[in-house]
Wavefront OBJ file of the C-alpha trace (Angstrom):
o trace
v 0.034 -0.021 -0.004
v 1.426 3.373 -1.004
v 1.547 6.295 1.402
v -0.983 8.211 -0.731
v -3.454 5.382 -0.428
v -2.886 5.185 3.346
v -3.571 8.879 3.795
v -6.693 8.683 1.602
v -8.031 5.925 3.878
v -7.103 7.957 6.882
v -8.568 11.281 5.725
v -11.474 9.973 3.777
v -12.530 10.397 0.052
v -13.259 14.031 0.696
v -9.564 14.684 0.863
v -9.260 13.577 -2.751
v -12.322 14.960 -4.413
v -10.551 14.813 -7.822
v -9.873 11.167 -7.305
v -6.177 11.522 -8.191
v -5.347 8.545 -5.962
v -7.429 5.630 -7.138
v -8.041 2.899 -4.648
v -7.633 -0.814 -5.611
v -10.962 -2.750 -5.314
v -10.177 -4.220 -1.769
v -9.111 -0.872 -0.419
v -12.118 0.755 -2.091
v -14.357 -1.494 -0.041
v -12.379 -0.866 3.052
v -12.786 2.874 2.370
v -16.536 2.461 2.160
v -16.496 0.697 5.578
v -14.545 3.529 7.147
v -16.669 6.184 5.467
v -19.845 4.700 6.915
v -18.523 5.263 10.456
v -16.080 8.288 10.008
v -17.783 10.253 7.253
v -16.634 13.824 7.097
v -13.347 15.431 7.982
v -10.735 13.901 10.306
v -11.578 16.224 13.292
v -15.367 15.828 13.217
v -16.436 12.716 11.557
v -19.861 11.336 11.889
v -21.251 8.680 9.633
v -24.498 6.890 9.329
v -24.979 3.186 9.196
v -28.716 3.688 9.030
v -31.357 2.025 11.310
v -31.502 -1.096 9.244
v -30.437 -4.187 11.273
v -29.278 -6.118 8.128
v -27.156 -3.167 6.985
v -25.488 -2.981 10.291
v -24.840 -6.699 10.348
v -23.150 -6.499 6.950
v -21.119 -3.553 8.138
v -19.937 -5.499 11.323
v -19.060 -8.422 9.092
v -17.028 -6.245 6.743
v -14.955 -4.670 9.488
v -14.028 -8.176 10.708
v -12.960 -9.072 7.209
v -10.778 -6.044 6.550
v -9.308 -5.197 9.858
v -7.500 -7.073 12.736
v -9.350 -7.909 15.867
v -7.765 -5.082 17.859
v -8.929 -2.454 15.206
v -12.439 -4.127 15.077
v -12.827 -3.549 18.848
v -12.019 0.097 18.470
v -14.366 0.603 15.509
v -17.200 -1.218 17.353
v -16.698 1.037 20.334
v -16.741 4.151 18.043
v -19.879 2.862 16.419
v -21.752 2.614 19.703
v -20.587 6.148 20.756
v -20.789 8.090 17.441
v -23.789 6.403 15.830
v -25.783 5.357 18.879
v -26.046 1.620 18.044
v -27.027 0.749 21.562
v -30.706 0.157 20.686
v -29.699 -1.982 17.699
v -27.548 -4.111 19.998
v -30.744 -5.316 21.511
v -31.517 -7.229 18.298
v -30.295 -10.788 18.461
v -29.038 -10.644 14.821
v -26.819 -7.673 15.668
v -25.427 -9.346 18.754
v -24.394 -12.446 16.784
v -22.495 -10.178 14.267
v -20.498 -8.232 16.863
v -17.060 -9.354 17.898
v -17.421 -9.984 21.675
v -14.938 -8.213 24.028
v -14.837 -6.750 27.508
v -16.251 -3.461 26.405
v -19.266 -5.087 24.666
v -19.989 -6.997 27.918
v -19.887 -3.741 29.817
v -22.360 -2.267 27.329
v -24.743 -5.258 27.628
v -24.558 -4.959 31.399
v -25.620 -1.341 31.228
v -28.568 -2.229 28.871
v -29.699 -5.120 30.984
v -32.709 -3.358 32.391
v -33.972 -2.369 28.963
v -33.079 -5.442 27.032
v -36.100 -7.284 25.385
v -36.674 -10.806 26.207
v -35.808 -11.900 22.682
v -32.211 -10.504 22.990
v -31.458 -11.908 26.537
v -30.433 -15.463 25.582
v -28.247 -14.117 22.710
v -26.689 -11.475 25.114
v -25.927 -14.274 27.592
v -24.286 -16.246 24.923
v -22.021 -13.302 24.025
v -21.105 -12.731 27.696
v -20.478 -16.390 28.114
v -17.978 -16.454 25.255
v -16.081 -13.477 26.660
v -16.013 -14.986 30.178
v -14.869 -18.301 28.883
v -11.984 -16.591 26.904
v -10.969 -14.647 29.973
v -11.119 -17.702 32.248
v -8.898 -19.653 29.894
v -6.332 -16.832 29.855
v -6.470 -15.705 33.471
v -7.733 -18.605 35.759
v -4.630 -20.767 35.949
v -2.169 -17.908 36.692
v -4.361 -16.703 39.432
v -5.033 -20.089 40.976
v -1.332 -20.979 40.953
v -0.161 -17.597 42.312
v -2.674 -17.705 45.213
v -2.130 -21.329 46.141
v 1.672 -20.833 46.041
v 1.364 -17.651 48.171
v -0.865 -19.505 50.758
v 1.714 -22.331 51.001
v 4.545 -19.871 51.752
v 2.600 -17.488 53.913
v 0.793 -19.834 56.204
v 2.631 -22.090 58.705
v 1.369 -25.045 60.598
v 3.451 -25.566 63.816
v 2.304 -29.208 64.199
v 2.327 -30.547 60.618
v 1.696 -34.131 59.623
v 4.242 -35.745 57.451
v 2.580 -34.801 54.225
v 2.259 -31.174 55.422
v 5.912 -30.627 56.283
v 7.651 -27.701 54.331
v 11.003 -29.399 53.988
v 12.953 -26.397 52.559
v 11.761 -24.138 55.422
v 12.321 -26.915 58.100
v 15.896 -27.540 56.907
v 16.697 -23.732 56.958
v 15.360 -23.329 60.515
v 17.389 -26.397 61.756
v 20.701 -25.895 60.092
v 22.271 -25.121 63.388
v 21.413 -28.713 64.472
v 23.562 -30.325 61.792
v 25.400 -33.387 62.954
v 28.696 -33.804 61.200
v 29.172 -37.398 62.464
v 25.933 -38.531 60.984
v 26.040 -35.946 58.132
v 22.382 -35.106 58.790
v 20.167 -32.581 60.453
v 18.290 -33.299 63.544
v 15.085 -31.133 63.203
v 13.914 -29.716 66.586
v 11.268 -27.630 64.872
v 9.041 -28.712 62.019
v 7.590 -26.011 59.617
v 4.405 -27.037 57.846
v 1.913 -25.730 55.322
v -1.518 -24.860 56.241
v -3.947 -27.820 56.422
v -5.930 -28.531 53.359
v -9.583 -27.776 53.287
v -9.192 -24.960 55.778
v -9.979 -21.354 54.916
v -6.647 -19.833 55.415
v -7.345 -16.371 53.974
v -10.432 -14.243 53.280
v -10.620 -12.001 50.230
v -13.155 -9.222 49.750
v -13.552 -7.684 46.334
v -15.328 -4.417 46.628
v -16.091 -3.117 43.190
v -17.451 0.302 42.063
v -20.146 -0.289 39.484
v -20.429 3.256 38.139
v -20.441 3.447 34.353
v -16.797 4.320 34.038
v -15.741 1.085 35.724
v -17.371 -1.354 33.304
v -14.192 -3.173 32.233
v -13.009 -3.419 35.813
v -16.252 -4.938 36.928
v -16.001 -7.598 34.190
v -12.441 -8.598 35.220
v -13.292 -8.538 38.893
v -16.241 -10.876 38.257
v -13.980 -13.354 36.424
v -11.240 -13.239 39.169
v -13.810 -13.450 41.888
v -15.198 -16.637 40.500
v -11.686 -18.130 40.169
v -10.829 -17.176 43.810
v -14.145 -18.700 45.022
v -13.075 -22.006 43.533
v -10.016 -22.126 45.828
v -11.025 -23.925 48.999
v -8.296 -22.375 51.118
v -9.769 -18.895 50.306
v -13.096 -17.507 51.504
v -14.216 -14.984 48.837
v -16.856 -12.178 49.015
v -17.923 -10.125 46.019
v -19.527 -6.818 46.799
v -20.547 -4.184 44.236
v -21.807 -0.684 44.881
v -22.961 2.652 43.629
v -25.081 4.601 46.107
v -26.326 1.210 47.367
v -24.512 -1.998 48.136
v -25.187 -5.426 46.693
v -23.564 -8.545 47.835
v -23.099 -10.964 44.856
v -21.080 -13.581 46.686
v -23.699 -16.297 46.034
v -23.359 -15.690 42.297
v -19.644 -16.399 42.196
v -20.222 -19.964 41.071
v -21.456 -18.485 37.722
v -19.596 -15.359 36.674
v -22.155 -14.805 33.890
v -25.042 -14.677 36.363
v -22.869 -12.352 38.456
v -22.225 -9.901 35.658
v -26.007 -9.818 34.784
v -26.555 -8.987 38.402
v -24.471 -5.807 38.132
v -26.285 -2.532 37.499
v -23.841 -0.190 35.890
v -24.295 3.523 36.359
v -25.554 5.668 39.285
v -23.564 7.549 41.831
v -20.863 6.336 44.283
v -20.845 5.914 48.026
v -17.517 4.204 48.878
v -17.930 4.804 52.590
v -21.118 2.726 52.684
v -19.467 0.001 50.721
v -16.532 -0.166 53.082
v -18.885 -0.095 56.060
v -20.672 -3.232 54.669
v -17.397 -4.925 53.915
v -16.120 -4.201 57.433
v -19.167 -6.106 58.786
v -18.154 -9.227 56.713
v -14.621 -9.452 58.063
v -14.227 -11.880 60.889
v -10.399 -12.332 60.885
v -8.903 -8.999 59.962
v -5.209 -9.976 59.991
v -5.992 -12.849 57.524
v -8.176 -10.704 55.179
v -7.194 -9.031 51.941
v -9.698 -6.253 50.852
v -9.376 -5.145 47.285
v -11.244 -1.888 46.581
v -11.721 -1.247 42.844
v -12.773 2.378 42.421
v -11.660 5.591 40.787
v -12.163 7.216 44.340
v -14.671 9.840 43.179
v -16.622 9.680 46.385
v -20.199 10.929 46.231
v -20.862 10.224 49.862
v -18.762 11.500 52.802
v -15.057 11.549 51.898
v -13.945 12.316 55.456
v -15.898 9.257 56.788
v -14.562 7.191 53.949
v -10.959 7.911 54.909
v -11.746 7.167 58.507
v -13.291 3.887 57.612
v -10.180 2.921 55.480
v -7.975 3.844 58.385
v -10.009 1.664 60.813
v -9.670 -1.283 58.450
v -5.868 -0.784 58.205
v -5.504 -0.436 61.851
v -7.450 -3.628 62.499
v -4.856 -5.556 60.419
v -6.760 -5.869 57.084
v -4.529 -5.695 53.956
v -6.276 -3.017 52.080
v -5.379 -2.257 48.487
v -7.062 0.236 46.151
v -7.151 -0.493 42.422
v -8.100 2.621 40.528
v -8.807 0.336 37.515
v -8.511 -3.323 36.707
v -8.171 -3.220 32.971
v -5.846 -2.837 30.013
v -6.896 0.737 29.254
v -3.906 2.567 30.916
v -3.968 5.224 33.536
v -7.510 6.124 34.634
v -9.023 9.341 35.800
v -9.292 9.289 39.553
v -9.465 11.502 42.627
v -5.869 12.329 43.455
v -6.664 14.065 46.691
v -8.345 10.994 48.115
v -5.598 8.731 46.791
v -2.939 10.850 48.509
v -4.757 10.747 51.856
v -4.940 6.911 51.522
v -1.308 6.805 50.689
v -0.573 8.678 53.865
v -2.246 5.921 55.817
v -0.105 3.303 54.000
v -2.872 2.178 51.731
v -1.592 2.000 48.144
v -3.723 3.202 45.150
v -2.714 2.325 41.527
v -4.138 0.845 38.296
v -3.549 -2.771 37.600
v -3.677 -4.708 34.304
v -5.455 -8.146 34.488
v -2.204 -10.100 33.729
v -0.607 -8.503 36.890
v -3.554 -9.214 39.181
v -2.445 -12.751 40.076
v 0.932 -11.578 41.234
v -0.654 -8.735 43.114
v -2.937 -11.107 44.957
v 0.046 -13.356 45.831
v 2.011 -10.415 47.245
v -0.938 -9.144 49.363
v -1.544 -12.591 50.816
v 2.135 -12.903 51.802
v 2.144 -9.398 53.238
v 4.706 -8.128 50.696
v 4.736 -4.611 49.087
v 2.108 -4.892 46.346
v 3.333 -1.666 44.648
v 6.421 -3.569 43.465
v 4.266 -5.775 41.296
v 2.945 -2.950 39.088
v 6.081 -0.795 39.091
v 8.468 -3.583 38.106
v 8.991 -3.951 34.375
l 1 2 3 4 5 6 7 8 9 10 11 12 13 14 15 16 17 18 19 20 21 22 23 24 25 26 27 28 29 30 31 32 33 34 35 36 37 38 39 40 41 42 43 44 45 46 47 48 49 50 51 52 53 54 55 56 57 58 59 60 61 62 63 64 65 66 67 68 69 70 71 72 73 74 75 76 77 78 79 80 81 82 83 84 85 86 87 88 89 90 91 92 93 94 95 96 97 98 99 100 101 102 103 104 105 106 107 108 109 110 111 112 113 114 115 116 117 118 119 120 121 122 123 124 125 126 127 128 129 130 131 132 133 134 135 136 137 138 139 140 141 142 143 144 145 146 147 148 149 150 151 152 153 154 155 156 157 158 159 160 161 162 163 164 165 166 167 168 169 170 171 172 173 174 175 176 177 178 179 180 181 182 183 184 185 186 187 188 189 190 191 192 193 194 195 196 197 198 199 200 201 202 203 204 205 206 207 208 209 210 211 212 213 214 215 216 217 218 219 220 221 222 223 224 225 226 227 228 229 230 231 232 233 234 235 236 237 238 239 240 241 242 243 244 245 246 247 248 249 250 251 252 253 254 255 256 257 258 259 260 261 262 263 264 265 266 267 268 269 270 271 272 273 274 275 276 277 278 279 280 281 282 283 284 285 286 287 288 289 290 291 292 293 294 295 296 297 298 299 300 301 302 303 304 305 306 307 308 309 310 311 312 313 314 315 316 317 318 319 320 321 322 323 324 325 326 327 328 329 330 331 332 333 334 335 336 337 338 339 340 341 342 343 344 345 346 347 348 349 350 351 352 353 354 355 356 357 358 359 360 361 362 363 364 365 366 367 368 369 370 371 372 373
């Protein structure tokens, strides 16, 4: 592809009204697809796919043919925002044409209350596909990281033979080495925690305001994985100005996501108050607050509540976002006040979350996880 052709595709046919740069047939069709969405000049484009469901289905199929999946995801998102395709997404035939991703799941969650019955089963299929893909990519790393962290962080002073942590036992008893017998006489045994016992509690407290959609999706998947680990007792709490406990839905992340109502205000203090009531073993609890910290309730009380949780021994970590979208917008003033209390606040990508959970369980500095390259 020549540079002239590339620029014509970027700027649109209006930039070459004299048609001095003819497009090959394939690129001509690609230009039609782009024009439908980005018609006009490069700074204020607004196209028109029309209100016809078949036409939109063809357009969705075309962009998947001509562009890689990463570009398709961007174009689909632009189509929702620029052309208002939200209502058309409620049609089953449109849902089947869209390439499913985290953003689409977030949109379907926001449309849940107005979704017609005929589209619900198709929407569930779309969400199921995304959840299945995320679980395949993220479940094993999280499960391995958490189980490994539990084995290293929890000690059993009276282990059975199969529970003995031999490397740790040897290190502790090196001073009892017997040169004559060329062996160590262990006076103290170090063991792993007993299986089947809830060794740690994890509370995921997730802001369900509209801007946190991707974070809610990832949190739901991670919550379901954590709930499958017998040594971890997991709670899933979502909030706006009200609080909803979705712990019972962790067995099915699809049901959980459809139970979320995106949008509304934000009352972090109320959510932390509820979470505080769930915690029975503060020193064995990791509370992950996922929020951009724009408090619509009482910021002063929210800071006091966070300080009380920290003082009680809870490992409290604030994730400003749990997504691949880069640095989010957040309330820096609140983040600075939390940092002064020793409560870290930062964004985290999904691939880093397993390591973050392992560090939190072991009591290590979680900020090293996201700052290390």
